[in-house]
C-alpha positions as CSV (number, residue, x, y, z in Angstrom):
1,M,21.2,3.0,-7.4
2,A,24.9,2.1,-6.8
3,E,26.0,4.3,-9.7
4,I,24.0,7.3,-8.3
5,S,25.5,6.8,-4.9
6,R,29.1,6.6,-6.3
7,L,28.6,9.8,-8.4
8,Q,27.1,11.7,-5.4
9,T,30.0,10.5,-3.2
10,K,32.5,11.7,-5.8
11,E,30.8,15.1,-6.0
12,V,30.8,15.4,-2.3
13,E,34.5,14.7,-2.2
14,N,35.1,17.4,-4.8
15,Y,33.0,19.9,-2.8
16,R,35.1,19.1,0.3
17,S,38.4,19.6,-1.5
18,A,37.2,22.9,-3.0
19,M,36.0,24.1,0.4
20,S,39.3,23.0,2.1
21,K,41.3,24.9,-0.5
22,M,39.2,28.1,-0.1
23,A,39.5,27.9,3.7
24,E,43.3,27.7,3.4
25,D,43.3,30.7,1.0
26,I,41.1,32.7,3.4
27,I,43.4,32.0,6.3
28,V,46.5,33.0,4.3
29,L,44.9,36.3,3.1
30,R,43.8,37.1,6.6
31,T,47.3,36.6,7.8
32,Q,48.7,38.9,5.1
33,V,46.1,41.5,5.9
34,V,47.1,41.5,9.6
35,T,50.8,41.7,8.6
36,L,50.2,44.6,6.2
37,E,48.1,46.4,8.8
38,A,50.9,46.1,11.3
39,V,53.4,47.4,8.7
40,N,51.1,50.3,7.8
41,N,50.8,51.3,11.4
42,Q,54.6,51.2,11.7
43,L,55.0,53.4,8.7
44,R,52.5,55.8,9.9
45,N,54.3,56.1,13.2
46,D,57.6,56.6,11.4
47,L,56.1,59.3,9.2
48,S,54.7,61.1,12.2
49,L,58.0,60.8,13.9
50,H,59.9,62.2,10.9
51,Q,57.4,65.0,10.7
52,D,57.9,65.8,14.3
53,L,61.7,65.7,13.9
54,K,61.5,68.0,10.9
55,K,59.5,70.4,12.9
56,D,61.7,70.2,15.8
57,L,64.8,70.5,13.6
58,L,63.5,73.6,12.0
59,D,62.5,75.0,15.3
60,D,65.7,74.2,17.2
61,S,68.2,75.1,14.5
62,D,69.8,78.3,14.7
63,I,69.2,79.7,11.2
64,D,71.4,82.6,11.9
65,S,74.4,80.5,12.7
66,M,73.9,78.3,9.5
67,T,75.1,79.4,6.1
68,K,72.8,79.7,3.1
69,A,74.3,76.6,1.5
70,E,73.8,74.5,4.6
71,I,70.2,75.6,4.9
72,S,69.6,74.8,1.2
73,K,71.3,71.4,1.6
74,H,69.2,70.6,4.7
75,I,66.0,71.6,2.9
76,A,66.9,69.5,-0.1
77,A,67.5,66.5,2.2
78,L,64.2,67.0,3.9
79,K,62.4,67.3,0.5
80,F,64.0,64.1,-0.7
81,K,63.1,62.3,2.5
82,L,59.5,63.6,2.3
83,A,59.2,62.5,-1.3
84,T,60.5,59.1,-0.4
85,E,58.1,58.7,2.6
86,T,55.2,60.0,0.4
87,K,56.0,57.4,-2.2
88,T,56.2,54.7,0.4
89,V,52.9,55.8,1.9
90,A,51.2,55.7,-1.5
91,S,52.6,52.3,-2.2
92,Q,51.4,51.0,1.1
93,R,48.0,52.6,0.5
94,D,47.8,50.8,-2.8
95,R,48.8,47.6,-1.2
96,I,46.2,48.1,1.5
97,Q,43.6,48.8,-1.1
98,Q,44.6,45.7,-3.0
99,L,44.4,43.6,0.2
100,Q,41.0,45.1,1.0
101,N,39.8,44.1,-2.5
102,D,41.2,40.6,-2.0
103,L,39.5,40.4,1.4
104,I,36.2,41.4,-0.2
105,K,36.7,38.7,-2.8
106,K,37.5,36.2,-0.1
107,N,34.4,37.2,1.8
108,D,32.4,36.6,-1.4
109,S,34.2,33.3,-1.7
110,Q,33.4,32.5,1.9
111,K,29.7,33.2,1.2
112,E,29.9,30.9,-1.8
113,L,31.6,28.4,0.4
114,L,28.7,28.6,2.9
115,K,26.3,28.2,0.1
116,L,28.1,25.1,-1.1
117,Q,28.1,23.8,2.4
118,R,24.3,24.1,2.5
119,V,24.1,22.4,-0.9
120,H,26.4,19.7,0.4
121,Q,24.2,19.2,3.5
122,Q,21.1,19.0,1.3
123,Q,22.7,16.5,-1.0
124,H,23.9,14.5,2.0
125,Q,20.3,14.4,3.3
126,D,19.1,13.3,-0.1
127,L,21.8,10.6,-0.2
128,Q,20.7,9.4,3.2
129,R,17.1,9.3,2.1
130,L,18.0,7.4,-1.1
131,Q,20.0,4.9,1.0
132,S,17.0,4.5,3.3
133,C,14.7,3.9,0.3
134,S,17.3,1.4,-1.0
135,A,17.3,-0.4,2.3
136,K,13.5,-0.5,2.4
137,M,13.4,-1.9,-1.2
138,E,15.8,-4.6,-0.2
139,T,13.6,-5.4,2.8
140,L,10.5,-5.5,0.6
141,E,12.3,-7.7,-1.9
142,A,13.2,-10.2,0.9
143,T,9.6,-10.1,2.1
144,V,8.3,-10.7,-1.4
145,K,10.6,-13.7,-1.8
146,Q,9.3,-15.1,1.5
147,Q,5.7,-14.5,0.4
148,E,6.4,-16.3,-2.9
149,K,7.8,-19.3,-1.1
150,L,4.7,-19.3,1.2
151,I,2.4,-19.0,-1.8
152,E,4.1,-22.0,-3.4
153,K,3.7,-24.1,-0.3
154,M,0.0,-23.0,-0.1
155,E,-0.6,-23.9,-3.7
156,K,0.9,-27.4,-3.1
157,A,-1.3,-27.8,-0.1
158,L,-4.3,-26.6,-2.1
159,D,-3.5,-29.0,-4.9
160,K,-3.3,-31.9,-2.4
161,Q,-6.5,-30.9,-0.7
162,S,-8.2,-30.4,-4.1
163,G,-7.6,-34.1,-4.9
164,V,-9.1,-35.1,-1.6
165,V,-12.1,-32.8,-2.2
166,K,-12.7,-34.1,-5.7
167,K,-12.7,-37.6,-4.4
168,H,-15.1,-36.7,-1.6
169,R,-17.2,-34.7,-4.1
170,G,-17.6,-37.8,-6.3
171,E,-18.9,-39.8,-3.4
172,T,-21.2,-37.0,-2.3
173,D,-22.5,-36.5,-5.9
174,K,-23.3,-40.2,-6.0
175,R,-25.2,-40.1,-2.7
176,E,-27.1,-37.0,-3.8
177,E,-28.1,-38.7,-7.1
178,E,-29.4,-41.7,-5.2
179,K,-31.4,-39.5,-2.9
180,E,-32.8,-37.5,-5.9
181,S,-33.8,-40.8,-7.6
182,A,-35.5,-42.0,-4.5
183,L,-37.5,-38.8,-4.2
184,T,-38.5,-38.9,-7.8
185,E,-39.6,-42.5,-7.6
186,E,-41.6,-41.7,-4.4
187,N,-43.4,-38.8,-6.1
188,R,-44.1,-40.9,-9.2
189,R,-45.6,-43.6,-7.0
190,L,-47.8,-41.1,-5.2
191,R,-49.1,-39.6,-8.4
192,E,-49.9,-43.1,-9.8
193,E,-51.7,-44.0,-6.6
194,M,-53.7,-40.9,-6.6
195,D,-54.6,-41.2,-10.3
196,R,-55.7,-44.8,-9.7
197,I,-57.9,-43.8,-6.8
198,H,-59.5,-41.0,-8.9
199,Q,-60.2,-43.5,-11.7
200,H,-61.6,-46.1,-9.3
201,T,-63.8,-43.5,-7.6
202,D,-65.1,-42.2,-10.9
203,M,-65.8,-45.6,-12.2
204,V,-67.6,-46.7,-9.1
205,T,-69.6,-43.5,-9.0
206,M,-70.7,-43.9,-12.6
207,K,-71.5,-47.5,-12.3
208,Q,-73.6,-47.1,-9.1
209,S,-75.4,-44.1,-10.5
210,E,-76.4,-46.1,-13.6
211,Q,-77.4,-49.2,-11.6
212,T,-79.3,-47.3,-9.0
213,K,-80.7,-44.5,-10.9
214,D,-84.3,-45.8,-10.7
215,T,-84.1,-48.5,-8.0
216,L,-82.4,-46.8,-5.0
217,T,-84.4,-45.5,-2.1
218,P,-83.6,-42.1,-0.6
219,D,-81.7,-43.7,2.3
220,E,-79.6,-45.7,-0.1
221,R,-78.8,-42.7,-2.1
222,L,-77.7,-40.8,1.1
223,I,-75.4,-43.8,2.0
224,L,-74.0,-43.8,-1.5
225,L,-73.5,-40.0,-1.4
226,Y,-71.7,-40.4,1.9
227,K,-69.3,-43.0,0.4
228,V,-68.7,-40.8,-2.6
229,N,-67.8,-37.9,-0.2
230,Q,-65.4,-40.2,1.7
231,A,-63.7,-41.2,-1.5
232,E,-63.3,-37.5,-2.5
233,A,-62.0,-36.7,1.0
234,R,-59.4,-39.5,0.6
235,A,-58.4,-38.2,-2.7
236,E,-57.9,-34.7,-1.2
237,T,-55.8,-36.3,1.5
238,L,-53.7,-38.0,-1.0
239,Q,-53.4,-34.7,-3.0
240,A,-52.2,-33.0,0.2
241,Q,-49.7,-35.8,0.9
242,L,-48.4,-35.4,-2.7
243,E,-48.0,-31.7,-2.3
244,E,-46.2,-32.1,1.0
245,S,-43.9,-34.7,-0.6
246,S,-43.2,-32.4,-3.5
247,K,-42.3,-29.6,-1.1
248,Q,-40.1,-31.9,0.8
249,W,-38.5,-33.1,-2.4
250,G,-37.9,-29.4,-3.4
251,R,-36.3,-28.6,-0.1
252,E,-34.0,-31.6,-0.2
253,K,-33.1,-30.9,-3.8
254,Q,-32.2,-27.3,-2.9
255,E,-30.2,-28.6,0.0
256,M,-28.4,-31.0,-2.3
257,L,-27.6,-28.3,-4.8
258,T,-26.3,-26.1,-2.0
259,R,-24.1,-28.9,-0.7
260,L,-22.8,-29.6,-4.2
261,S,-21.9,-25.9,-4.6
262,E,-20.1,-26.0,-1.3
263,H,-18.1,-29.1,-2.2
264,R,-17.4,-27.6,-5.7
265,Y,-15.8,-24.5,-4.1
266,G,-14.0,-26.3,-1.3
267,F,-16.3,-25.5,1.6
268,A,-16.8,-28.0,4.3
269,R,-20.1,-28.7,6.2
270,T,-20.3,-30.4,9.5
271,S,-24.0,-31.0,9.5
272,T,-25.6,-33.7,7.4
273,T,-29.0,-33.7,5.8
274,I,-31.4,-36.3,7.0
275,F,-33.2,-37.9,4.2
276,H,-36.8,-38.8,5.0
277,N,-38.0,-41.7,2.9
278,H,-41.8,-41.7,3.1
279,P,-42.9,-45.2,2.4
280,S,-45.8,-45.7,0.1
281,T,-47.2,-48.6,2.1
282,S,-49.3,-46.3,4.2
283,I,-50.8,-44.7,1.2
284,S,-51.6,-48.1,-0.3
285,A,-53.0,-49.3,3.0
286,S,-55.2,-46.2,3.2
287,A,-56.3,-46.7,-0.3
288,G,-57.1,-50.3,0.5
289,E,-59.4,-49.1,3.3
290,Q,-61.7,-47.7,0.7
291,K,-63.9,-50.7,0.0
292,P,-65.7,-50.9,-3.3
293,I,-69.4,-50.1,-3.3
294,K,-71.5,-53.1,-4.0
């Protein structure tokens, strides 16, 4: 960019020197033209004056009083003077023609000068535009450097925060694993309790049906059927509790996975998940309420 600016500046200086020289030549030629026109006018006036004098001389002279030799001498002098003036006029005419040609050339040069001036102005505008672009580039470079410094600071801050997040994530993962283990144990306990109740109900039903197949009265059979229905209802209740516990476990597992993802990607949560630990004592107590059929 600096080399381009230097070359353009040098070229502009050359254009200025050429234009100054052409302007000086034009001024000199115009001065010469004015001088020659003045001389031409003077010569024309002199020629007119001599012609008038010649006419007056011929008219005023008394040809009768002059000898033939004097008349011949006078005519010869007038012819010589006329030839001299004619030669001078021709020379001046050639000089004027030459000056006119020079003036035409200078006019062409002046047109070329104007063209060069326009080119110079265009190049000057281009130079200003390039300088403006260069200034913008320097500003952008400074901005980029500032952004790089800011990015370095942010990376350091992120590295520092990442260490804290990893530590916190480890603690959170441990708590989530404990919650998941507790939920798994709760579901296993519920399933075992339910299977045990089913087995006990089936065994009691089969035993009572074998013992009382031929000895029970219709009333006793109704009572036994009622107790069997109660046992089946209790089993259905336990099944519903197991399903509810499974749904709760699924929701809390999804919540734990979401929180793990948030901690993994550095997102913070303000709310905490409340872990509901459903005790199995109520189920055991409810199962204990079902008395064996004697």
